C-alpha positions in Angstrom: -54.0 58.3 -0.2 -56.3 55.4 -0.9 -57.7 55.7 -4.4 -58.9 52.6 -6.3 -62.7 53.1 -5.6 -62.7 57.0 -5.9 -60.5 57.1 -9.1 -61.7 60.6 -10.1 -58.6 62.1 -11.8 -56.3 61.1 -14.6 -53.9 59.2 -12.3 -56.7 56.6 -12.3 -54.9 55.2 -15.3 -52.6 53.7 -12.8 -54.7 53.0 -9.7 -58.0 51.9 -11.6 -58.5 52.7 -15.2 -62.2 52.0 -15.0 -62.5 55.3 -13.1 -61.6 57.5 -16.1 -65.2 57.2 -17.3 -65.9 59.9 -14.7 -63.8 62.4 -16.6 -65.1 64.3 -19.6 -63.1 66.2 -22.2 -59.3 66.4 -22.3 -57.5 66.0 -18.9 -53.8 66.2 -18.1 -52.1 65.5 -14.8 -48.5 65.4 -14.1 -46.2 65.7 -11.1 -43.2 64.5 -9.2 -42.8 62.4 -6.1 -39.7 63.6 -4.2 -38.3 61.0 -1.6 -35.7 61.2 1.1 -35.1 57.5 2.3 -32.9 56.6 5.2 -32.0 53.0 6.2 -30.0 52.6 9.2 -28.0 49.5 10.0 -26.3 48.2 13.2 -24.1 45.2 13.0 -23.8 42.5 15.6 -20.4 44.0 16.4 -22.0 47.3 17.3 -21.0 49.3 14.1 -23.6 51.8 12.8 -24.0 52.7 9.1 -26.5 54.6 6.9 -27.5 54.1 3.3 -25.8 56.7 1.2 -28.4 57.0 -1.6 -31.0 59.0 0.2 -32.7 61.3 -2.4 -35.0 60.3 -5.2 -37.4 62.0 -7.6 -40.1 60.0 -9.4 -42.0 61.7 -12.2 -45.4 60.8 -13.5 -47.7 61.9 -16.3 -51.3 61.0 -17.2 -53.8 62.0 -19.9 -57.5 61.1 -20.4 -60.1 61.9 -23.0 -63.8 61.2 -22.5 -66.2 62.1 -25.4 -69.5 63.6 -23.9 -71.7 61.6 -26.2 -70.0 58.2 -25.9 -69.8 55.8 -22.9 -66.0 55.2 -23.4 -62.8 57.0 -22.3 -59.2 56.8 -23.3 -56.2 57.2 -21.2 -52.4 57.2 -21.2 -50.0 56.9 -18.4 -46.2 57.3 -18.1 -44.8 56.4 -14.7 -42.3 54.4 -12.7 -44.0 51.5 -10.9 -40.8 50.1 -9.3 -37.4 51.4 -8.5 -35.0 53.3 -6.2 -31.4 52.6 -5.3 -29.1 52.1 -2.2 -25.5 52.3 -1.5 -23.8 51.1 1.7 -20.4 52.0 3.1 -17.6 49.7 2.1 -16.8 48.9 5.7 -20.4 47.8 6.6 -19.3 44.1 7.4 -21.5 42.7 4.6 -19.4 44.0 1.7 -19.3 40.6 0.0 -23.1 40.2 0.3 -24.0 43.6 -1.4 -22.6 47.1 -1.6 -24.8 49.0 -4.1 -27.8 48.5 -6.2 -30.3 50.4 -8.4 -33.4 49.6 -10.3 -35.1 52.1 -12.5 -38.3 51.4 -14.4 -40.5 53.2 -17.0 -44.0 52.1 -18.0 -46.1 53.5 -20.9 -49.7 52.5 -20.3 -52.6 53.2 -22.8 -56.1 52.2 -21.6 -59.7 52.2 -22.7 -62.6 52.2 -20.3 -66.2 51.5 -21.1 -69.2 52.7 -19.0 -71.6 49.7 -19.3 -74.2 51.5 -17.3 -74.0 54.8 -15.3 -73.0 52.8 -12.1 -70.5 50.3 -13.7 -67.4 50.7 -15.7 -64.7 48.4 -16.8 -61.3 49.0 -18.4 -58.2 47.3 -19.9 -54.8 48.5 -21.0 -51.4 47.4 -22.3 -48.2 48.2 -20.4 -44.9 48.6 -22.2 -42.3 48.3 -19.4 -38.5 49.1 -19.4 -36.2 48.4 -16.6 -32.6 48.9 -16.0 -30.6 47.3 -13.1 -27.2 47.5 -11.6 -26.0 45.3 -8.7 -22.6 45.4 -7.0 -20.8 43.5 -4.3 -17.2 43.1 -3.1 -15.2 40.0 -3.9 -13.4 40.1 -0.6 -14.0 41.9 2.7 -11.2 44.3 2.0 -12.8 47.8 1.4 -12.4 49.5 -2.0 -10.1 46.8 -3.4 -12.3 44.8 -5.8 -15.9 44.5 -7.1 -18.3 42.3 -9.0 -21.0 44.3 -11.0 -23.9 43.2 -13.1 -25.7 45.8 -15.3 -28.5 45.1 -17.8 -31.7 46.4 -19.2 -34.8 45.0 -21.1 -38.3 45.6 -22.3 -41.4 43.5 -21.8 -45.2 43.9 -22.3 -48.0 43.3 -19.8 -51.6 44.5 -19.2 -53.8 46.0 -16.6 -57.5 45.7 -15.8 -60.0 47.8 -13.8 -63.6 47.7 -12.6 -65.6 50.4 -10.8 -69.1 49.8 -9.4 -71.3 52.3 -7.5 -74.2 50.1 -6.1 -75.4 53.1 -3.9 -75.0 56.9 -4.3 -72.8 57.0 -1.2 -70.8 53.8 -1.8 -68.3 52.9 -4.7 -66.3 49.7 -5.0 -63.2 49.4 -7.1 -60.7 46.7 -8.2 -57.7 46.7 -10.4 -55.2 44.1 -11.7 -51.7 44.5 -13.0 -50.1 41.6 -14.8 -46.8 40.0 -14.2 -43.9 40.8 -16.6 -40.5 39.2 -16.9 -37.3 41.0 -17.7 -34.6 39.2 -19.5 -31.8 41.6 -18.8 -29.0 41.9 -21.4 -26.0 43.5 -20.3 -22.5 42.8 -18.8 -20.6 41.7 -15.7 -17.5 43.6 -14.5 -15.0 41.7 -12.2 -12.3 44.0 -10.9 -9.4 43.5 -8.5 -7.1 46.6 -8.0 -4.4 45.0 -6.0 -3.2 41.4 -5.3 -5.2 39.5 -2.5 -3.1 36.4 -1.9 -3.7 33.6 -2.3 -7.2 34.1 -3.9 -6.3 36.9 -6.4 -2.4 36.7 -6.8 -2.4 39.7 -9.2 -4.7 42.7 -10.1 -7.1 42.1 -13.1 -10.3 43.4 -14.7 -12.7 41.3 -16.8 -15.9 42.6 -18.5 -18.0 40.1 -20.4 -21.5 39.8 -21.9 -24.1 38.6 -19.4 -27.8 38.2 -19.0 -30.2 37.5 -16.2 -34.0 36.8 -16.0 -35.9 38.7 -13.3 -39.8 38.6 -12.9 -41.8 41.5 -11.6 -44.9 40.7 -9.6 -48.7 40.8 -10.4 -50.7 43.1 -8.3 -54.3 43.1 -7.2 -56.0 46.1 -5.5 -59.5 46.2 -4.0 -61.2 49.1 -2.3 -64.5 50.7 -1.1 -65.3 54.4 -1.0 -67.9 55.8 1.3 -69.3 59.4 1.0 -71.7 60.1 3.9 -72.2 63.6 2.6 -70.8 65.4 -0.5 -68.3 67.1 1.8 -66.6 63.8 2.9 -65.0 60.8 1.3 -63.6 57.9 3.2 -61.7 55.0 1.4 -60.1 51.8 2.4 -58.0 49.7 0.1 -56.1 46.4 0.3 -53.1 45.8 -2.1 -51.7 42.5 -2.7 -48.4 42.1 -4.5 -47.1 38.7 -5.6 -43.4 39.0 -4.6 -43.5 35.2 -4.3 -42.3 35.1 -7.9 -38.9 36.3 -7.0 -37.2 33.0 -6.1 -33.7 33.1 -7.4 -31.9 34.9 -10.2 -29.1 33.3 -12.4 -26.7 35.7 -13.9 -25.2 33.9 -16.9 -21.7 35.0 -18.1 -20.2 34.5 -21.5 -16.9 32.9 -20.3 -17.3 32.4 -16.6 -19.6 30.3 -14.3 -23.1 31.5 -13.5 -23.8 33.6 -10.4 -26.8 32.7 -8.4 -28.7 35.2 -6.3 -31.3 33.6 -4.0 -34.1 35.6 -3.1 -37.2 33.6 -1.9 -39.3 36.8 -1.4 -42.8 36.4 0.0 -46.1 38.0 -1.2 -47.2 40.9 1.0 -50.1 43.3 1.5 -50.6 47.1 1.8 -53.5 48.2 3.9 -54.5 51.8 3.0 -56.9 54.2 4.5 -57.7 57.8 3.4 -60.1 60.6 4.3 -60.8 63.8 2.3 -62.9 66.9 3.3 -64.2 68.9 0.4 -65.0 72.6 0.7 -67.3 74.5 -1.5 -64.5 76.8 -2.8 -62.9 74.0 -4.6 -60.3 73.4 -1.8 -59.9 70.0 -0.1 -57.8 68.5 2.7 -56.8 64.9 2.9 -55.1 62.5 5.4 -54.1 58.8 5.1 -52.4 55.8 6.7 -50.7 52.9 5.0 -49.3 49.8 6.6 -46.8 47.9 4.4 -45.8 44.2 5.2 -42.2 43.0 4.9 -41.6 40.7 1.8 -37.9 39.7 2.3 -37.2 36.6 4.5 -34.3 36.7 7.0 -32.8 33.7 5.5 -31.9 35.6 2.3 -32.0 39.1 3.5 -30.5 41.8 1.2 -29.3 45.1 2.4 -30.0 46.5 -0.9 -33.6 46.3 -0.2 -33.6 46.3 3.6 -37.3 45.6 3.7 -39.3 45.6 6.9 -42.8 46.3 8.1 -43.5 50.0 7.5 -46.1 52.6 8.6 -46.8 55.7 6.5 -48.7 58.8 7.5 -49.7 61.5 5.0 -51.5 64.8 4.7 -52.2 67.0 1.8 -54.2 69.9 0.4 -55.7 70.2 -3.1 -57.5 72.8 -5.3 -59.8 71.9 -8.2 -61.1 74.7 -10.4 -63.0 74.7 -13.7 -59.8 74.1 -15.7 -56.8 74.0 -13.2 -56.0 71.5 -10.3 -53.2 71.4 -7.9 -52.3 68.9 -5.1 -49.6 69.0 -2.5 -49.1 66.2 0.0 -46.4 65.2 2.6 -45.8 61.7 3.7 -43.7 60.4 6.7 -42.7 56.7 6.8 -41.3 54.8 9.7 -40.1 51.2 10.1 -39.5 49.8 13.6 -36.3 48.0 14.2 -36.1 44.7 12.3 -33.5 42.3 13.7 -32.1 39.8 11.1 -30.5 36.8 12.4 -29.4 33.6 10.5 -29.2 35.1 7.0 -27.1 33.2 4.5 -23.4 34.0 4.6 -21.2 34.8 1.6 -18.1 32.7 0.7 -16.1 34.9 3.1 -18.5 34.3 5.9 -20.1 37.8 6.0 -23.9 38.0 6.3 -26.6 40.6 6.4 -27.3 39.9 10.1 -27.9 43.0 12.2 -30.5 45.5 13.1 -32.3 47.7 10.4 -34.4 50.8 10.8 -36.3 52.8 8.1 -37.3 56.5 7.9 -38.6 58.4 5.0 -39.9 61.9 4.0 -41.8 62.4 0.8 -43.4 65.4 -0.9 -45.7 64.9 -3.9 -46.7 67.8 -6.1 -49.1 67.4 -9.0 -50.7 69.9 -11.4 -53.7 69.1 -13.6 -55.5 70.9 -16.5 -58.9 70.2 -18.0 -59.8 71.5 -21.5 
């Protein structure tokens, strides 16, 4: 659901921390976002394959405190802003391009917000970010015979900013900014050959060595407007820009072997988000929303581990907000029409990510809140 201009519950720490000045007392909100993701791939030769890592669960926790007599509010969020994983069958036809990858992140984000006047609030926070990455690909097209793996993790610090302005009782404007961070992953590479592959690998071997790689995460800017024609309705529209253009190439430096280069050349992209909520006098509400997400991965360096494409998301949910207790349940369906990749860079063995990709997803989000 669109949220940056409304920002009226503790998860505003993430979406727009300036919104937490609307909350008084102690407020806690936690939940889990359960995802079923399915990428389908059809090779130019006609073979069909599915991503084998389909199920994911993403937790989140937020806390805010707003003293009644002061125009400030404090907040803390613990969440995962990026991540997920994918795993393709060994006989996909792009084994030497990629077979398996995972990225898990954790952000701890304390914020402070200041209500300058009743209609204008600003906020700033610090983000402590941890990320762990695991990337794998085959050394030859022969299934299950060999593998190259890079695994690493790192911490970095960034910041976020927020602004919320209500120029009219029926209209609110919001904006938030999340800074770039750069992970200098420290870990290892593991190069393994289980059986001879003449003449390239005349004997089986395994080599693990220290390695590192630098990977930037993008800055993000979100702007939105909320319109409440009556107290019973809220309509919000957001535009979300993510600076994926920072991901150019990744150099994996190894202690006793040549560096490995992964060319990305990703492109910045937008999310366009619309949401509507109907409030009932009993504390119950129903919501619906739509999101369009642009593709960020160019065909020239397409990666099956991301399999990005233009996607449409449709959601519906129901919520209850009482004096102390709140609960929300939402369902989201995602669909990506067929994206045909042609001309992607081949591996040393001539394999490429060329083919047709489709995306489908189902997600359920459950959150519980308590106000003291």
